[in-house]
N, CA, C and O of each residue as an XYZ file, in Angstrom:
860
protein
N      88.081   -153.533    -46.128
C      86.792   -153.269    -46.795
C      86.447   -152.762    -48.123
O      87.019   -151.718    -48.437
N      85.823   -153.155    -48.777
C      85.471   -152.864    -49.866
C      85.107   -151.073    -49.993
O      84.583   -150.440    -49.076
N      85.491   -150.513    -51.241
C      85.409   -149.223    -51.363
C      83.773   -149.195    -51.197
O      83.318   -148.640    -50.197
N      83.017   -149.693    -52.009
C      81.697   -149.880    -52.056
C      81.040   -149.437    -50.907
O      80.267   -148.481    -50.842
N      81.505   -150.431    -49.699
C      80.191   -150.713    -48.578
C      81.063   -149.389    -47.997
O      80.235   -148.899    -47.229
N      82.147   -148.611    -47.929
C      82.343   -147.634    -47.318
C      81.712   -146.514    -47.486
O      81.516   -145.611    -46.673
N      81.431   -146.599    -48.467
C      80.542   -145.137    -49.673
C      79.188   -145.440    -48.829
O      78.875   -144.578    -48.008
N      78.267   -146.706    -48.965
C      77.361   -147.143    -48.698
C      76.696   -146.277    -46.856
O      75.762   -145.631    -46.382
N      78.034   -146.917    -46.487
C      78.149   -146.974    -44.817
C      78.379   -145.277    -44.676
O      77.767   -144.746    -43.749
N      79.012   -144.623    -45.324
C      79.002   -143.201    -45.110
C      77.986   -142.557    -45.713
O      77.755   -141.538    -45.062
N      77.131   -142.669    -46.810
C      75.921   -142.035    -47.065
C      74.559   -142.378    -45.827
O      73.656   -141.618    -45.479
N      74.855   -143.838    -45.360
C      74.066   -144.012    -44.417
C      74.013   -143.273    -43.234
O      72.917   -142.934    -42.787
N      75.243   -142.925    -42.566
C      75.568   -142.431    -41.519
C      74.756   -141.037    -41.674
O      73.782   -140.736    -40.985
N      75.327   -140.236    -42.699
C      74.842   -138.885    -43.480
C      73.301   -138.818    -43.624
O      72.584   -137.845    -43.392
N      73.094   -139.515    -43.867
C      71.294   -139.752    -44.447
C      70.544   -139.380    -42.646
O      69.804   -138.516    -42.176
N      71.233   -140.539    -42.147
C      70.555   -140.957    -40.480
C      71.044   -139.540    -39.651
O      70.410   -139.216    -38.647
N      71.840   -138.970    -39.971
C      72.151   -137.895    -38.797
C      70.973   -136.541    -39.417
O      70.118   -135.954    -38.755
N      71.307   -136.367    -40.809
C      70.176   -135.157    -41.241
C      68.398   -135.499    -41.155
O      67.519   -134.638    -41.190
N      68.182   -137.082    -41.028
C      66.857   -136.960    -40.611
C      66.768   -136.791    -39.105
O      65.928   -135.980    -38.714
N      67.469   -137.400    -38.233
C      67.656   -136.895    -36.793
C      68.017   -135.456    -36.578
O      67.233   -135.042    -35.724
N      68.601   -134.766    -36.843
C      69.005   -133.495    -36.780
C      67.613   -132.449    -37.473
O      67.149   -131.375    -37.091
N      67.365   -133.092    -38.298
C      65.867   -132.269    -39.281
C      64.690   -132.848    -37.988
O      64.035   -131.911    -37.533
N      64.530   -133.513    -37.689
C      63.209   -134.050    -36.974
C      63.679   -133.424    -35.662
O      62.765   -132.695    -35.277
N      64.341   -133.401    -35.110
C      64.800   -132.508    -33.572
C      64.256   -131.126    -33.586
O      63.446   -130.636    -32.800
N      64.948   -130.475    -34.809
C      64.786   -128.897    -35.070
C      63.605   -128.699    -35.320
O      63.199   -127.734    -34.673
N      62.542   -129.324    -36.200
C      61.493   -129.300    -36.228
C      60.458   -129.182    -34.806
O      59.773   -128.316    -34.261
N      60.762   -130.396    -34.628
C      59.923   -130.764    -32.867
C      60.669   -129.604    -32.109
O      59.914   -128.727    -31.690
N      61.741   -129.468    -31.907
C      61.814   -128.268    -31.203
C      61.126   -126.971    -31.620
O      60.412   -126.500    -30.734
N      61.169   -126.371    -32.618
C      61.032   -125.156    -33.173
C      59.254   -125.433    -33.086
O      58.589   -124.400    -33.008
N      58.756   -126.292    -33.093
C      56.852   -126.600    -32.817
C      56.680   -126.517    -31.474
O      55.661   -126.018    -30.997
N      57.476   -126.907    -30.875
C      57.200   -126.737    -29.520
C      57.242   -125.319    -29.008
O      56.369   -124.783    -28.326
N      58.193   -124.867    -29.361
C      58.295   -123.142    -28.911
C      57.463   -122.545    -29.668
O      57.023   -121.501    -29.187
N      57.046   -122.857    -30.788
C      55.877   -121.924    -31.581
C      54.290   -122.148    -31.078
O      53.346   -121.369    -31.214
N      54.309   -123.194    -30.584
C      52.850   -123.981    -29.597
C      52.819   -123.040    -28.471
O      51.923   -122.226    -28.246
N      53.995   -123.250    -27.717
C      53.940   -121.899    -26.500
C      53.798   -120.773    -26.800
O      53.004   -120.196    -26.057
N      54.282   -120.075    -27.698
C      54.114   -118.799    -27.866
C      53.064   -118.689    -28.202
O      52.865   -117.475    -28.246
N      51.897   -119.378    -28.588
C      50.485   -118.887    -29.159
C      49.969   -118.073    -27.762
O      49.624   -116.892    -27.730
N      50.002   -118.876    -26.784
C      49.525   -118.151    -25.544
C      50.031   -116.872    -25.228
O      49.439   -116.204    -24.381
N      50.871   -116.508    -25.693
C      50.975   -114.979    -25.545
C      51.096   -114.112    -26.102
O      51.284   -112.995    -25.620
N      50.984   -114.519    -27.860
C      50.943   -113.514    -29.273
C      50.285   -112.692    -28.804
O      50.749   -111.571    -28.596
N      48.850   -113.060    -28.465
C      47.809   -112.285    -28.600
C      47.865   -110.581    -27.763
O      47.132   -109.624    -28.012
N      48.823   -110.652    -26.893
C      49.208   -109.201    -26.245
C      49.920   -108.409    -27.325
O      49.641   -107.226    -27.520
N      50.835   -109.056    -28.024
C      51.439   -108.583    -29.469
C      50.476   -107.861    -30.407
O      50.336   -106.638    -30.417
N      49.844   -108.691    -31.171
C      48.878   -108.516    -32.079
C      48.446   -110.117    -32.727
O      48.539   -111.258    -32.276
N      48.107   -109.727    -33.583
C      47.435   -111.416    -34.653
C      48.691   -111.613    -35.512
O      49.107   -110.653    -36.161
N      49.342   -112.833    -35.560
C      50.340   -112.974    -36.540
C      49.672   -113.278    -37.569
O      48.655   -113.972    -37.563
N      50.302   -112.676    -38.731
C      50.074   -112.212    -39.711
C      51.000   -113.417    -41.475
O      50.874   -113.655    -42.676
N      51.674   -113.658    -40.482
C      52.393   -114.476    -41.867
C      53.671   -115.636    -40.475
O      54.101   -115.532    -39.326
N      53.739   -116.591    -41.634
C      54.599   -118.033    -40.974
C      55.139   -118.465    -41.986
O      54.468   -118.470    -43.018
N      56.472   -118.947    -42.012
C      57.061   -119.705    -42.934
C      58.383   -120.509    -42.285
O      58.963   -119.879    -41.401
N      58.894   -121.755    -42.605
C      60.083   -122.485    -42.247
C      61.098   -121.870    -43.416
O      60.902   -121.701    -44.620
N      61.965   -121.670    -42.794
C      63.105   -121.116    -43.953
C      64.205   -122.593    -43.653
O      65.165   -122.586    -42.883
N      63.854   -123.493    -44.287
C      64.926   -124.512    -44.490
C      64.638   -125.420    -43.056
O      63.457   -125.457    -42.709
N      65.569   -126.108    -42.252
C      64.836   -126.832    -41.276
C      65.888   -126.410    -40.194
O      66.392   -127.293    -39.500
N      66.258   -125.034    -40.012
C      66.913   -124.340    -39.035
C      66.175   -122.715    -38.549
O      66.231   -122.127    -37.469
N      65.729   -122.467    -39.407
C      64.974   -120.869    -38.815
C      63.478   -120.505    -39.463
O      63.283   -120.510    -40.678
N      62.706   -120.268    -38.722
C      61.431   -120.270    -38.728
C      60.990   -118.937    -38.894
O      61.441   -118.332    -37.922
N      60.299   -118.096    -39.662
C      59.724   -116.727    -39.264
C      58.635   -116.518    -39.260
O      57.779   -116.749    -40.113
N      58.558   -115.926    -38.006
C      56.876   -115.137    -38.179
C      57.199   -113.892    -37.725
O      58.093   -113.552    -36.951
N      55.930   -112.911    -38.594
C      55.578   -111.573    -38.551
C      54.341   -111.375    -38.232
O      53.441   -112.168    -38.510
N      54.143   -109.977    -37.436
C      52.925   -109.426    -36.934
C      53.154   -108.201    -37.497
O      53.989   -107.396    -37.087
N      52.323   -108.027    -38.560
C      52.298   -106.658    -39.247
C      51.805   -105.332    -38.620
O      52.404   -104.266    -38.759
N      50.692   -105.487    -37.937
C      49.572   -104.780    -37.160
C      49.614   -104.768    -35.524
O      48.673   -105.106    -34.807
N      50.775   -104.355    -35.119
C      51.037   -104.892    -33.869
C      50.733   -103.803    -32.714
O      50.954   -102.610    -32.924
N      50.301   -104.192    -31.683
C      49.526   -103.103    -30.497
C      51.000   -102.860    -29.751
O      51.924   -103.640    -29.523
N      50.792   -101.237    -29.428
C      51.606   -100.628    -28.896
C      52.299   -101.048    -27.761
O      51.596   -101.519    -26.867
N      53.486   -100.996    -27.574
C      54.187   -100.167    -28.113
C      55.047   -100.131    -29.232
O      55.912    -99.295    -29.492
N      54.625   -101.391    -30.021
C      54.908   -101.679    -31.136
C      54.165   -101.551    -32.669
O      53.013   -101.981    -32.705
N      54.598   -101.123    -33.650
C      54.034   -101.233    -34.629
C      54.075   -102.153    -35.718
O      53.359   -102.268    -36.712
N      55.381   -102.977    -35.184
C      55.393   -104.424    -36.240
C      56.290   -105.061    -35.410
O      57.008   -104.333    -34.725
N      56.411   -106.250    -35.317
C      57.090   -107.507    -34.917
C      57.507   -108.460    -35.808
O      56.732   -109.076    -36.539
N      58.870   -108.635    -35.779
C      59.140   -109.956    -36.427
C      59.713   -110.916    -35.585
O      60.073   -110.535    -34.471
N      59.873   -112.126    -35.911
C      60.404   -113.346    -34.829
C      61.001   -113.774    -35.513
O      60.766   -113.552    -36.701
N      61.987   -114.535    -35.172
C      62.766   -115.521    -36.163
C      63.169   -116.653    -34.884
O      63.799   -116.282    -33.894
N      62.859   -117.599    -35.010
C      63.347   -119.072    -34.486
C      64.530   -119.036    -35.100
O      64.534   -118.525    -36.220
N      65.701   -119.507    -34.600
C      67.171   -119.643    -35.232
C      67.799   -120.716    -34.460
O      68.230   -120.509    -33.325
N      67.870   -121.939    -35.080
C      67.719   -123.375    -34.378
C      69.702   -123.394    -35.085
O      70.184   -122.836    -36.071
N      70.379   -124.338    -33.968
C      71.917   -125.181    -34.656
C      71.350   -125.401    -35.755
O      70.128   -125.349    -35.895
N      72.319   -125.723    -36.838
C      72.024   -126.445    -38.232
C      72.387   -127.790    -37.560
O      73.598   -127.927    -37.732
N      71.927   -128.782    -36.915
C      72.003   -129.913    -36.627
C      71.680   -131.032    -37.669
O      72.062   -132.184    -37.460
N      71.009   -130.712    -38.740
C      70.807   -131.389    -39.628
C      72.133   -132.228    -40.842
O      72.180   -133.232    -41.553
N      73.058   -131.041    -40.474
C      74.207   -131.288    -41.457
C      75.716   -131.603    -40.854
O      76.468   -130.669    -41.133
N      76.285   -132.511    -40.206
C      77.364   -132.895    -39.656
C      78.228   -131.813    -39.339
O      78.166   -131.078    -38.354
N      79.059   -131.791    -40.301
C      80.141   -130.324    -40.294
C      79.338   -129.379    -39.896
O      79.601   -128.850    -38.816
N      78.263   -128.963    -40.588
C      77.493   -127.413    -39.688
C      77.453   -127.275    -38.347
O      77.561   -126.258    -37.662
N      77.211   -128.912    -37.903
C      77.262   -128.922    -36.379
C      78.297   -128.306    -35.923
O      78.343   -127.174    -35.441
N      79.151   -129.071    -36.077
C      80.893   -128.814    -36.033
C      81.335   -127.456    -35.745
O      81.863   -126.953    -34.753
N      80.997   -127.018    -36.823
C      81.319   -125.419    -37.443
C      80.578   -124.746    -36.361
O      81.364   -124.235    -35.563
N      79.276   -124.556    -36.040
C      78.294   -124.141    -35.158
C      79.062   -124.173    -33.695
O      79.136   -123.045    -33.208
N      79.535   -125.011    -33.046
C      79.862   -125.451    -32.270
C      80.954   -124.529    -31.710
O      80.907   -123.850    -30.684
N      81.888   -124.641    -32.550
C      83.301   -123.721    -32.321
C      83.070   -122.273    -32.919
O      83.929   -121.402    -32.783
N      81.686   -122.011    -33.693
C      81.328   -120.261    -33.743
C      80.712   -120.134    -32.247
O      80.216   -119.015    -32.112
N      80.627   -120.695    -31.428
C      79.865   -120.347    -30.148
C      78.152   -120.526    -30.337
O      77.488   -120.408    -29.307
N      77.488   -120.785    -31.525
C      75.965   -120.942    -31.900
C      75.264   -121.449    -30.995
O      75.981   -122.316    -30.498
N      74.100   -121.434    -30.373
C      73.065   -122.071    -30.140
C      71.724   -121.485    -30.682
O      71.728   -120.737    -31.660
N      70.610   -121.826    -30.052
C      69.404   -121.797    -30.515
C      69.082   -120.448    -29.751
O      69.087   -120.315    -28.527
N      68.849   -119.634    -30.534
C      68.431   -118.294    -30.029
C      66.779   -117.745    -30.549
O      66.199   -118.434    -31.388
N      66.208   -116.690    -30.084
C      65.067   -116.506    -30.088
C      65.283   -114.986    -30.585
O      65.501   -114.108    -29.751
N      65.208   -114.656    -32.154
C      65.412   -112.949    -32.286
C      64.006   -112.429    -32.602
O      63.154   -112.968    -33.308
N      63.913   -110.808    -31.668
C      62.665   -110.245    -31.923
C      63.358   -109.101    -32.827
O      64.546   -108.790    -32.752
N      62.704   -108.711    -33.421
C      63.207   -107.252    -34.451
C      61.653   -106.446    -34.272
O      60.610   -106.800    -34.823
N      61.807   -105.421    -33.462
C      60.766   -104.791    -33.672
C      60.599   -103.289    -34.106
O      61.545   -102.598    -33.730
N      59.642   -102.625    -34.797
C      59.379   -101.348    -35.188
C      58.500   -100.650    -34.077
O      57.427   -101.171    -33.774
N      58.790    -99.846    -33.649
C      58.182    -99.021    -32.285
C      57.771    -98.133    -32.573
O      58.306    -97.512    -33.492
N      56.570    -97.608    -31.905
C      55.688    -96.614    -32.052
C      56.307    -95.202    -31.544
O      56.078    -94.115    -32.075
N      57.074    -95.409    -30.497
C      58.476    -94.163    -30.495
C      59.731    -94.767    -30.359
O      60.095    -95.548    -29.479
N      60.181    -94.452    -31.048
C      61.732    -94.450    -31.232
C      62.624    -94.449    -30.183
O      62.236    -93.657    -29.325
N      64.007    -95.187    -29.780
C      64.922    -94.981    -28.847
C      65.606    -93.322    -29.391
O      65.559    -92.796    -30.503
N      66.218    -92.832    -28.096
C      66.751    -91.656    -28.799
C      68.155    -91.818    -28.837
O      68.873    -90.819    -28.787
N      68.616    -92.911    -28.916
C      70.036    -92.953    -29.382
C      70.394    -94.526    -29.793
O      69.626    -95.428    -29.456
N      71.755    -94.826    -30.633
C      71.834    -96.140    -30.759
C      72.840    -96.671    -29.914
O      73.662    -96.024    -29.264
N      72.660    -98.345    -29.997
C      73.714    -98.457    -29.158
C      73.824   -100.498    -29.366
O      72.905   -101.238    -29.718
N      74.759   -100.755    -29.127
C      74.855   -102.062    -29.508
C      75.784   -102.874    -28.226
O      76.879   -102.567    -27.755
N      74.597   -104.348    -27.797
C      75.319   -104.485    -26.640
C      75.022   -106.226    -26.496
O      73.960   -106.755    -26.167
N      76.055   -106.761    -26.782
C      76.386   -108.255    -27.287
C      77.492   -109.260    -26.622
O      78.456   -108.871    -25.963
N      77.274   -110.207    -26.826
C      78.221   -111.083    -26.139
C      79.195   -111.205    -27.109
O      78.674   -111.330    -28.217
N      80.582   -111.222    -27.141
C      81.743   -111.135    -28.086
C      82.043   -112.978    -28.237
O      82.633   -113.433    -29.217
N      81.606   -113.720    -27.280
C      81.723   -114.801    -27.438
C      80.681   -116.188    -28.526
O      80.605   -117.377    -28.835
N      80.254   -115.205    -28.643
C      78.776   -116.029    -29.735
C      79.408   -115.289    -31.145
O      80.309   -114.505    -31.443
N      78.311   -116.080    -31.814
C      78.718   -116.051    -33.393
C      77.896   -114.477    -34.179
O      78.354   -113.702    -35.019
N      76.514   -114.485    -33.448
C      75.997   -113.059    -33.757
C      76.054   -112.150    -33.531
O      75.697   -111.161    -34.172
N      76.866   -112.304    -31.825
C      77.584   -111.026    -30.899
C      78.890   -110.537    -31.775
O      79.109   -109.335    -31.923
N      79.781   -111.593    -32.373
C      80.789   -111.097    -32.996
C      80.567   -110.530    -33.951
O      81.012   -109.382    -33.970
N      79.996   -110.885    -34.874
C      79.219   -110.019    -36.120
C      78.630   -108.789    -35.807
O      79.205   -107.850    -36.358
N      77.525   -108.429    -34.997
C      77.484   -107.164    -35.017
C      78.221   -106.481    -33.937
O      77.736   -105.401    -33.598
N      79.077   -106.794    -33.443
C      79.956   -105.883    -32.567
C      81.172   -105.614    -33.840
O      81.771   -104.539    -33.866
N      81.385   -106.432    -34.616
C      82.017   -105.739    -36.058
C      81.613   -105.189    -36.913
O      82.396   -104.931    -37.828
N      80.043   -104.704    -37.026
C      79.679   -104.241    -38.052
C      79.737   -102.569    -37.444
O      80.203   -101.634    -38.095
N      79.149   -102.454    -36.047
C      79.332   -100.936    -35.705
C      81.092   -100.857    -35.346
O      81.628    -99.790    -35.643
N      81.838   -101.778    -34.824
C      83.401   -101.273    -34.932
C      83.725   -100.644    -36.357
O      84.388    -99.607    -36.388
N      83.396   -101.081    -37.238
C      83.970   -100.386    -39.115
C      83.449    -99.266    -38.708
O      84.026    -98.291    -39.190
N      82.196    -98.910    -37.698
C      81.903    -97.387    -38.292
C      82.140    -96.416    -37.219
O      81.517    -95.420    -36.851
N      83.391    -97.078    -36.758
C      84.119    -96.365    -35.252
C      83.387    -95.843    -34.024
O      83.726    -94.774    -33.515
N      82.475    -96.513    -33.580
C      81.741    -96.698    -32.666
C      83.069    -96.924    -31.367
O      84.165    -97.462    -31.524
N      82.469    -96.277    -30.051
C      83.148    -96.498    -29.028
C      82.909    -97.831    -28.265
O      81.892    -98.431    -28.613
N      83.727    -98.456    -27.202
C      82.902    -99.837    -26.393
C      83.690    -99.424    -25.237
O      84.595    -98.669    -24.883
N      82.840   -100.349    -24.820
C      83.563   -100.706    -23.237
C      82.402   -101.736    -22.880
O      81.338   -101.989    -23.445
N      83.111   -102.321    -21.528
C      82.483   -103.764    -21.106
C      81.427   -103.311    -20.030
O      81.553   -102.513    -19.102
N      80.497   -103.958    -20.379
C      78.954   -103.729    -19.332
C      78.463   -105.343    -18.910
O      77.895   -106.209    -19.577
N      78.914   -105.323    -17.614
C      78.453   -106.479    -16.916
C      78.603   -107.581    -17.770
O      77.597   -108.150    -18.195
N      79.799   -107.978    -18.094
C      80.236   -109.312    -18.915
C      80.375   -109.208    -20.458
O      81.284   -109.749    -21.088
N      79.267   -108.372    -21.065
C      79.066   -108.025    -22.567
C      79.867   -106.815    -22.961
O      80.462   -106.264    -22.034
N      80.028   -106.161    -24.479
C      80.686   -105.608    -24.720
C      79.523   -104.828    -25.642
O      78.822   -105.174    -26.593
N      79.714   -103.336    -24.703
C      78.987   -102.200    -25.309
C      79.203   -101.123    -26.346
O      80.040   -100.273    -26.042
N      78.590   -101.002    -27.537
C      79.067   -100.177    -28.059
C      78.438    -98.934    -28.544
O      77.462    -99.319    -29.187
N      78.486    -97.489    -28.579
C      77.599    -96.428    -29.106
C      78.740    -95.589    -30.206
O      79.963    -95.698    -30.297
N      77.798    -94.763    -30.937
C      78.931    -93.581    -31.381
C      79.744    -92.913    -30.780
O      79.402    -92.787    -29.605
N      80.711    -92.393    -31.029
C      81.459    -91.418    -30.551
C      80.709    -90.376    -29.360
O      79.717    -89.702    -29.638
N      81.422    -90.372    -27.874
C      80.390    -89.203    -27.264
C      79.293    -89.428    -26.479
O      78.804    -88.648    -25.663
N      78.761    -91.033    -26.891
C      77.616    -91.410    -26.515
C      77.574    -92.507    -25.690
O      76.469    -93.013    -25.492
N      78.634    -93.025    -25.121
C      79.100    -93.856    -24.517
C      78.303    -94.197    -23.096
O      77.852    -95.226    -22.594
N      78.356    -93.018    -22.771
C      78.248    -92.989    -20.990
C      76.457    -92.948    -20.981
O      75.703    -93.410    -20.125
N      76.139    -92.264    -22.181
C      74.661    -92.253    -22.086
C      73.692    -93.875    -22.626
O      72.505    -94.147    -22.450
N      74.717    -94.628    -23.260
C      74.297    -95.759    -23.774
C      74.239    -96.671    -22.319
O      73.330    -97.495    -22.216
N      75.211    -96.512    -21.211
C      75.477    -97.493    -20.315
C      74.274    -96.844    -19.286
O      73.731    -97.615    -18.495
N      73.977    -95.773    -19.311
C      72.709    -94.918    -18.304
C      71.329    -95.574    -18.998
O      70.415    -96.080    -18.346
N      71.367    -95.475    -20.234
C      69.839    -96.245    -20.803
C      69.845    -97.597    -20.534
O      68.770    -98.177    -20.384
N      70.751    -98.107    -20.462
C      70.614    -99.903    -20.189
C      70.582    -99.874    -18.866
O      70.230   -101.003    -18.523
N      70.784    -99.096    -17.766
C      70.992    -99.246    -16.543
C      69.615    -99.132    -16.444
O      69.139   -100.051    -15.778
N      68.604    -98.146    -16.968
C      67.260    -97.618    -17.165
C      66.408    -98.545    -17.938
O      65.221    -98.348    -18.197
N      67.117    -99.583    -18.288
C      65.952   -100.848    -18.946
C      66.437   -102.116    -18.151
O      65.886   -103.187    -18.406
N      67.190   -102.077    -17.433
C      67.754   -103.161    -16.323
C      66.483   -104.419    -15.868
O      66.589   -105.645    -15.914
N      65.349   -103.603    -15.453
C      64.464   -104.604    -14.686
C      63.532   -105.158    -15.843
O      63.017   -106.276    -15.795
N      63.356   -104.206    -16.954
C      62.241   -105.010    -18.176
C      63.264   -106.264    -18.667
O      62.856   -107.425    -18.635
N      64.558   -105.945    -19.099
C      65.510   -106.777    -19.930
C      65.823   -108.286    -19.081
O      66.055   -109.343    -19.667
N      65.768   -108.108    -17.439
C      66.029   -108.905    -16.929
C      64.533   -110.177    -16.559
O      64.506   -111.386    -16.333
N      63.347   -108.972    -16.674
C      61.999   -109.616    -16.656
C      61.843   -110.621    -17.928
O      61.344   -111.746    -17.951
N      62.398   -109.898    -18.925
C      62.104   -110.981    -20.149
C      63.466   -112.110    -20.118
O      63.181   -113.299    -20.266
N      64.740   -111.776    -19.951
C      65.723   -113.094    -20.076
C      66.735   -112.529    -19.001
O      67.030   -111.375    -18.691
N      67.170   -113.800    -18.532
C      68.550   -113.748    -17.647
C      70.011   -113.238    -18.451
O      70.964   -112.650    -17.939
N      69.801   -113.768    -20.188
C      70.970   -113.915    -20.759
C      70.828   -113.280    -22.020
O      69.725   -113.339    -22.564
N      71.962   -112.556    -22.690
C      71.441   -111.931    -23.961
C      72.401   -112.059    -24.877
O      73.350   -111.312    -24.642
N      72.516   -112.696    -25.797
C      73.066   -112.643    -26.773
C      73.714   -111.442    -27.583
O      74.871   -111.141    -27.880
N      72.332   -110.830    -27.836
C      72.716   -109.331    -28.529
C      71.466   -108.295    -27.950
O      70.463   -108.814    -27.459
N      71.570   -107.031    -28.025
C      70.328   -106.179    -27.631
C      70.855   -105.273    -28.196
O      71.885   -104.828    -27.691
N      70.347   -104.686    -29.421
C      70.506   -103.442    -30.269
C      69.517   -102.566    -30.137
O      68.393   -103.055    -30.028
N      69.643   -101.082    -30.109
C      68.614   -100.062    -30.299
C      69.470    -99.300    -31.423
O      70.691    -99.148    -31.457
N      68.370    -98.807    -32.452
C      68.376    -97.738    -33.689
C      67.013    -96.814    -33.565
O      65.848    -97.152    -33.356
N      67.689    -95.341    -33.801
C      66.965    -94.575    -33.984
C      65.645    -94.979    -34.834
O      64.459    -95.016    -34.508
N      66.505    -95.353    -36.407
C      65.949    -95.620    -37.363
C      65.105    -97.542    -37.782
O      65.808    -98.551    -37.721
N      64.244    -97.573    -37.996
C      63.550    -99.065    -38.058
C      64.245    -99.793    -38.614
O      65.035    -99.370    -39.458
N      64.161   -100.987    -38.328
C      63.663   -101.456    -37.131
C      64.412   -100.520    -35.872
O      65.367    -99.767    -36.058
N      63.830   -100.729    -34.744
C      63.963    -99.821    -33.757
C      64.868   -100.710    -32.537
O      65.635   -100.016    -31.870
N      64.825   -101.959    -32.268
C      65.174   -102.591    -31.495
C      65.494   -104.103    -32.153
O      64.730   -104.506    -33.030
N      66.714   -105.007    -31.698
C      66.628   -106.463    -32.118
C      67.352   -106.717    -30.967
O      68.402   -106.292    -30.485
N      66.483   -107.547    -30.648
C      67.158   -108.898    -29.461
C      67.404   -110.158    -29.954
O      66.704   -110.788    -30.747
N      68.746   -110.589    -29.290
C      68.891   -112.563    -29.706
C      68.605   -112.684    -27.801
O      68.869   -111.887    -26.900
N      68.036   -113.901    -27.792
C      67.553   -114.133    -26.112
C      67.722   -115.890    -26.553
O      67.365   -116.180    -27.695
N      68.140   -116.775    -25.847
C      68.123   -118.077    -25.792
C      66.601   -118.472    -25.756
O      65.809   -117.583    -25.446
N      66.090   -119.810    -26.065
C      64.933   -120.206    -25.960
C      64.600   -120.172    -24.672
O      65.276   -120.754    -23.824
N      63.299   -119.344    -24.330
C      62.630   -119.716    -22.914
C      62.319   -121.151    -22.981
O      62.191   -121.767    -24.040
N      62.199   -121.678    -21.755
C      61.819   -122.994    -21.384
C      60.170   -123.117    -21.481
O      59.436   -122.275    -20.964
N      59.766   -124.067    -22.079
C      57.978   -124.138    -22.550
C      57.708   -124.790    -20.823
O      56.977   -124.300    -19.962
N      58.230   -125.537    -20.765
C      57.973   -126.293    -18.976
C      57.655   -125.076    -18.011
O      56.714   -125.036    -17.219
N      58.716   -123.977    -18.243
C      58.686   -123.468    -17.032
C      58.108   -121.857    -17.105
O      57.576   -121.169    -16.234
N      58.392   -121.611    -18.299
C      57.691   -119.970    -18.334
C      56.596   -119.956    -18.640
O      56.053   -120.913    -19.191
N      56.071   -118.967    -18.380
C      54.203   -118.399    -18.881
C      54.558   -117.675    -20.222
O      55.345   -116.728    -20.217
N      54.095   -118.034    -21.129
C      54.010   -117.208    -22.548
C      53.212   -115.906    -22.224
O      53.611   -114.931    -22.861
N      52.358   -115.719    -21.525
C      51.758   -114.275    -20.947
C      52.532   -113.332    -20.902
O      52.771   -112.381    -21.646
N      53.150   -113.915    -19.332
C      54.258   -113.115    -18.846
C      55.498   -112.691    -19.568
O      56.136   -111.638    -19.536
N      55.654   -113.772    -20.208
C      57.019   -113.466    -21.382
C      56.789   -112.281    -22.483
O      57.530   -111.380    -22.874
N      55.491   -112.646    -22.810
C      55.158   -111.352    -24.071
C      54.783   -109.944    -23.461
O      54.933   -108.843    -23.990
N      54.190   -110.285    -22.055
C      53.904   -109.049    -21.350
C      55.505   -107.880    -21.151
O      55.819   -106.706    -21.349
N      56.104   -109.143    -20.652
C      57.740   -108.369    -20.244
C      58.087   -107.789    -21.610
O      58.356   -106.589    -21.563
N      58.154   -108.442    -23.006
C      58.436   -107.955    -24.243
C      57.827   -106.866    -24.261
O      58.615   -105.920    -24.261
N      56.446   -106.485    -24.282
C      55.832   -104.942    -24.302
C      56.427   -104.241    -23.177
O      56.933   -103.174    -23.525
N      56.520   -104.483    -22.035
C      56.927   -103.546    -21.240
C      58.469   -103.010    -21.481
O      58.707   -101.835    -21.200
N      59.503   -103.837    -21.989
C      60.794   -103.633    -22.485
C      60.101   -102.669    -23.982
O      60.991   -101.897    -24.341
N      59.419   -102.587    -24.471
C      59.652   -102.081    -25.629
C      58.898   -100.461    -25.392
O      59.063    -99.413    -26.017
N      58.173   -100.737    -24.412
C      57.356    -99.553    -23.846
C      58.287    -98.500    -22.809
O      58.114    -97.282    -22.769
N      59.107    -99.108    -22.149
C      60.490    -98.322    -21.843
C      61.644    -97.973    -22.336
O      62.410    -97.255    -21.693
N      62.026    -98.588    -23.956
C      62.632    -97.602    -24.351
C      62.409    -96.771    -25.420
O      63.241    -96.140    -26.071
N      60.709    -96.843    -25.603
C      60.452    -95.566    -26.146
C      60.081    -94.174    -24.849
O      59.664    -93.048    -25.125
N      60.385    -94.704    -23.495
C      59.834    -93.536    -22.589
C      60.873    -92.123    -22.890
O      62.086    -92.142    -23.098
N      60.261    -91.324    -22.854
C      61.340    -89.815    -22.819
C      61.383    -89.249    -21.336
O      62.044    -88.243    -21.078
């Protein structure tokens, strides 16, 4: 086969993969965003929104209702539009995740990190706090880390938050608490818009934020 034809076929495959991956991500992200509109008023009025490429959408609520002061939301999709990045994402354990990054009216009493070490963002978070000398332990199949001497308190805090956490999502890639803002960050799989109710979902998020600030 002529090398010129090989190049043409390779370019066609690459462009076709890019187009299909981009369309899939944009449609999947748009479907979730439309679903979220049914529950977002419980948090506040959306103030900013933008797509950061074809794999990340960012939305901000600058003046959120209590227990929040501000809530930033990221829709992070697998980079399906570039073939080799899709393969790399697969081996990294990356999947579509919904990220909530919240500034609370009442901050938590301690710092902790709970993450799935099998996932890309989980490994990154655990590596960062490990470099700070945090202690670690297994917690219900995930890895819990906290500053020295506070591991038992961190576990007790998560026990206290178990009900609102489970109400929001049955699986967590990352659950992070910080005394300084942003006060909590969670990474969870995309909810299923065909099954989940947006109002119930965001009410659960509010209840989780409220439980974090309880004294």
